[in-house]
LOPAKOL-915485 format. One record per residue: residue number from 1; x, y, z of N, C-alpha, C in turn. Coordinates in steps of 0.05 Angstrom, whole numbers, plus 5000, padded with zeros to 4 digits. Atoms other than C-alpha are relative to their C-alpha. Example, Ala and Ser with C-alpha at 12.3 -4.5 7.8 and 13.67 -1.06 7.14 Angstrom:
BEGIN
<nr:1; n.x:5018; n.y:4976; n.z:5000; ca.x:5246; ca.y:4910; ca.z:5156; c.x:5018; c.y:5024; c.z:5000>
<nr:2; n.x:4984; n.y:4976; n.z:4999; ca.x:5273; ca.y:4979; ca.z:5143; c.x:4985; c.y:5022; c.z:5014>
***
This chain:
BEGIN
<nr:1; n.x:5014; n.y:4981; n.z:5029; ca.x:0547; ca.y:9059; ca.z:8538; c.x:4971; c.y:5033; c.z:5008>
<nr:2; n.x:5018; n.y:4978; n.z:5003; ca.x:0505; ca.y:9124; ca.z:8549; c.x:4973; c.y:5002; c.z:4985>
<nr:3; n.x:5011; n.y:4999; n.z:5021; ca.x:0440; ca.y:9128; ca.z:8523; c.x:5001; c.y:5027; c.z:4985>
<nr:4; n.x:4992; n.y:4971; n.z:5020; ca.x:0452; ca.y:9205; ca.z:8511; c.x:5019; c.y:4999; c.z:4973>
<nr:5; n.x:4970; n.y:4998; n.z:5014; ca.x:0516; ca.y:9183; ca.z:8475; c.x:4988; c.y:4984; c.z:4981>
<nr:6; n.x:5014; n.y:5013; n.z:5022; ca.x:0473; ca.y:9134; ca.z:8431; c.x:4978; c.y:5018; c.z:4987>
<nr:7; n.x:5021; n.y:4987; n.z:5012; ca.x:0415; ca.y:9180; ca.z:8417; c.x:5016; c.y:5013; c.z:4977>
<nr:8; n.x:4981; n.y:4974; n.z:5012; ca.x:0471; ca.y:9234; ca.z:8394; c.x:5011; c.y:4983; c.z:4964>
<nr:9; n.x:4983; n.y:5011; n.z:5023; ca.x:0490; ca.y:9178; ca.z:8340; c.x:4979; c.y:4990; c.z:4974>
<nr:10; n.x:5021; n.y:5009; n.z:5018; ca.x:0455; ca.y:9159; ca.z:8273; c.x:4998; c.y:4974; c.z:4984>
<nr:11; n.x:5004; n.y:5019; n.z:5013; ca.x:0429; ca.y:9102; ca.z:8243; c.x:5021; c.y:4970; c.z:4992>
<nr:12; n.x:4967; n.y:5013; n.z:5006; ca.x:0492; ca.y:9072; ca.z:8212; c.x:5005; c.y:4996; c.z:5020>
<nr:13; n.x:4979; n.y:4997; n.z:4971; ca.x:0536; ca.y:9084; ca.z:8276; c.x:4983; c.y:4979; c.z:5018>
<nr:14; n.x:5020; n.y:5023; n.z:4975; ca.x:0472; ca.y:9048; ca.z:8320; c.x:5016; c.y:4974; c.z:4985>
<nr:15; n.x:4992; n.y:5023; n.z:5011; ca.x:0482; ca.y:8987; ca.z:8273; c.x:5026; c.y:4994; c.z:4998>
<nr:16; n.x:4973; n.y:5009; n.z:4998; ca.x:0552; ca.y:8984; ca.z:8279; c.x:5004; c.y:4992; c.z:5020>
<nr:17; n.x:4991; n.y:5002; n.z:4977; ca.x:0558; ca.y:8987; ca.z:8346; c.x:4980; c.y:4978; c.z:5012>
<nr:18; n.x:5015; n.y:5026; n.z:4988; ca.x:0498; ca.y:8939; ca.z:8357; c.x:5027; c.y:4972; c.z:4982>
<nr:19; n.x:4988; n.y:5031; n.z:5013; ca.x:0542; ca.y:8884; ca.z:8302; c.x:5028; c.y:4995; c.z:5025>
<nr:20; n.x:4973; n.y:4999; n.z:4983; ca.x:0606; ca.y:8901; ca.z:8346; c.x:4984; c.y:4985; c.z:5032>
<nr:21; n.x:5005; n.y:5015; n.z:4977; ca.x:0569; ca.y:8885; ca.z:8408; c.x:4983; c.y:4967; c.z:5001>
<nr:22; n.x:5013; n.y:5030; n.z:5008; ca.x:0534; ca.y:8815; ca.z:8378; c.x:5022; c.y:4989; c.z:5002>
<nr:23; n.x:4976; n.y:5019; n.z:5000; ca.x:0603; ca.y:8790; ca.z:8371; c.x:5015; c.y:5002; c.z:5029>
<nr:24; n.x:4993; n.y:4997; n.z:4968; ca.x:0628; ca.y:8813; ca.z:8441; c.x:4986; c.y:4973; c.z:5017>
<nr:25; n.x:5016; n.y:5025; n.z:4976; ca.x:0572; ca.y:8771; ca.z:8470; c.x:5014; c.y:4977; c.z:4988>
<nr:26; n.x:4992; n.y:5023; n.z:5012; ca.x:0585; ca.y:8717; ca.z:8420; c.x:5032; c.y:4983; c.z:5022>
<nr:27; n.x:4965; n.y:5003; n.z:4993; ca.x:0667; ca.y:8712; ca.z:8446; c.x:4992; c.y:4997; c.z:5038>
<nr:28; n.x:5005; n.y:4997; n.z:4967; ca.x:0640; ca.y:8730; ca.z:8518; c.x:4994; c.y:4968; c.z:5013>
<nr:29; n.x:5014; n.y:5020; n.z:4991; ca.x:0595; ca.y:8668; ca.z:8513; c.x:5020; c.y:4973; c.z:4994>
<nr:30; n.x:4984; n.y:5020; n.z:5007; ca.x:0655; ca.y:8623; ca.z:8484; c.x:5011; c.y:4995; c.z:5022>
<nr:31; n.x:4988; n.y:4985; n.z:4978; ca.x:0699; ca.y:8651; ca.z:8536; c.x:4990; c.y:4982; c.z:5025>
<nr:32; n.x:5013; n.y:5010; n.z:4978; ca.x:0652; ca.y:8622; ca.z:8589; c.x:4989; c.y:4967; c.z:4997>
<nr:33; n.x:5006; n.y:5033; n.z:5002; ca.x:0633; ca.y:8560; ca.z:8563; c.x:5034; c.y:4977; c.z:4998>
<nr:34; n.x:4973; n.y:5009; n.z:4988; ca.x:0707; ca.y:8543; ca.z:8564; c.x:5019; c.y:5011; c.z:5021>
<nr:35; n.x:4997; n.y:4989; n.z:4977; ca.x:0712; ca.y:8571; ca.z:8636; c.x:5027; c.y:5013; c.z:4992>
<nr:36; n.x:4971; n.y:4980; n.z:5007; ca.x:0771; ca.y:8626; ca.z:8605; c.x:4988; c.y:5029; c.z:5016>
<nr:37; n.x:5012; n.y:4978; n.z:4991; ca.x:0726; ca.y:8682; ca.z:8633; c.x:5007; c.y:5013; c.z:5024>
<nr:38; n.x:4985; n.y:4988; n.z:4983; ca.x:0758; ca.y:8725; ca.z:8684; c.x:4971; c.y:5015; c.z:5020>
<nr:39; n.x:5016; n.y:4980; n.z:4985; ca.x:0700; ca.y:8781; ca.z:8696; c.x:4971; c.y:4986; c.z:4983>
<nr:40; n.x:5023; n.y:5008; n.z:5010; ca.x:0629; ca.y:8742; ca.z:8687; c.x:4976; c.y:5031; c.z:4988>
<nr:41; n.x:5017; n.y:4971; n.z:4999; ca.x:0594; ca.y:8817; ca.z:8699; c.x:5002; c.y:5002; c.z:4971>
<nr:42; n.x:4992; n.y:4984; n.z:5030; ca.x:0618; ca.y:8831; ca.z:8627; c.x:4976; c.y:4987; c.z:4978>
<nr:43; n.x:5027; n.y:5008; n.z:5015; ca.x:0559; ca.y:8790; ca.z:8599; c.x:4980; c.y:5015; c.z:5002>
<nr:44; n.x:5024; n.y:4987; n.z:4991; ca.x:0507; ca.y:8824; ca.z:8636; c.x:5001; c.y:5026; c.z:4984>
<nr:45; n.x:5004; n.y:4969; n.z:5011; ca.x:0537; ca.y:8889; ca.z:8612; c.x:4997; c.y:5001; c.z:4976>
<nr:46; n.x:5007; n.y:5002; n.z:5035; ca.x:0538; ca.y:8866; ca.z:8535; c.x:4978; c.y:5001; c.z:4994>
<nr:47; n.x:5025; n.y:4997; n.z:5003; ca.x:0472; ca.y:8849; ca.z:8545; c.x:4979; c.y:5016; c.z:4995>
<nr:48; n.x:5020; n.y:4976; n.z:4999; ca.x:0443; ca.y:8908; ca.z:8568; c.x:5011; c.y:5024; c.z:4978>
<nr:49; n.x:4986; n.y:4987; n.z:5011; ca.x:0483; ca.y:8946; ca.z:8521; c.x:4993; c.y:4995; c.z:4975>
<nr:50; n.x:5017; n.y:5016; n.z:5029; ca.x:0448; ca.y:8903; ca.z:8460; c.x:4967; c.y:5013; c.z:5007>
<nr:51; n.x:5036; n.y:4985; n.z:5001; ca.x:0378; ca.y:8922; ca.z:8487; c.x:4993; c.y:5032; c.z:4997>
<nr:52; n.x:5003; n.y:4965; n.z:5003; ca.x:0392; ca.y:8998; ca.z:8496; c.x:5006; c.y:5016; c.z:4970>
<nr:53; n.x:4989; n.y:4984; n.z:5032; ca.x:0425; ca.y:9008; ca.z:8418; c.x:4975; c.y:4986; c.z:4992>
<nr:54; n.x:5022; n.y:5006; n.z:5015; ca.x:0360; ca.y:8966; ca.z:8398; c.x:4982; c.y:5013; c.z:5010>
<nr:55; n.x:5016; n.y:4982; n.z:4996; ca.x:0317; ca.y:9006; ca.z:8439; c.x:5001; c.y:5023; c.z:4982>
<nr:56; n.x:4999; n.y:4974; n.z:5013; ca.x:0342; ca.y:9068; ca.z:8406; c.x:4998; c.y:5004; c.z:4972>
<nr:57; n.x:5004; n.y:5000; n.z:5031; ca.x:0344; ca.y:9044; ca.z:8339; c.x:4958; c.y:4995; c.z:4993>
<nr:58; n.x:5033; n.y:4999; n.z:5011; ca.x:0260; ca.y:9029; ca.z:8346; c.x:4993; c.y:5027; c.z:5009>
<nr:59; n.x:5005; n.y:4971; n.z:4990; ca.x:0256; ca.y:9098; ca.z:8382; c.x:5006; c.y:5022; c.z:4972>
<nr:60; n.x:4990; n.y:4989; n.z:5022; ca.x:0291; ca.y:9123; ca.z:8316; c.x:4984; c.y:4992; c.z:4981>
<nr:61; n.x:5012; n.y:5010; n.z:5018; ca.x:0250; ca.y:9083; ca.z:8268; c.x:4975; c.y:5006; c.z:5000>
<nr:62; n.x:5025; n.y:4992; n.z:4996; ca.x:0184; ca.y:9103; ca.z:8303; c.x:5003; c.y:5027; c.z:4998>
<nr:63; n.x:5002; n.y:4967; n.z:5008; ca.x:0195; ca.y:9177; ca.z:8295; c.x:5005; c.y:5007; c.z:4970>
<nr:64; n.x:4996; n.y:4992; n.z:5025; ca.x:0206; ca.y:9170; ca.z:8225; c.x:4969; c.y:5003; c.z:4983>
***
């Protein structure tokens, strides 16, 4: 997911996206603990996407 695409979203959509990413991260962590995950790089990508969304939410809050 690109920052440009996220900046075009409103705050409600960003909060929904953040919630979905946090659920995905939890699921990936569970899969890792049970050694069922095939692509471990997905954890890193999800973590970075979460940070990206939180950064853009902070930017939007600062401009208000």
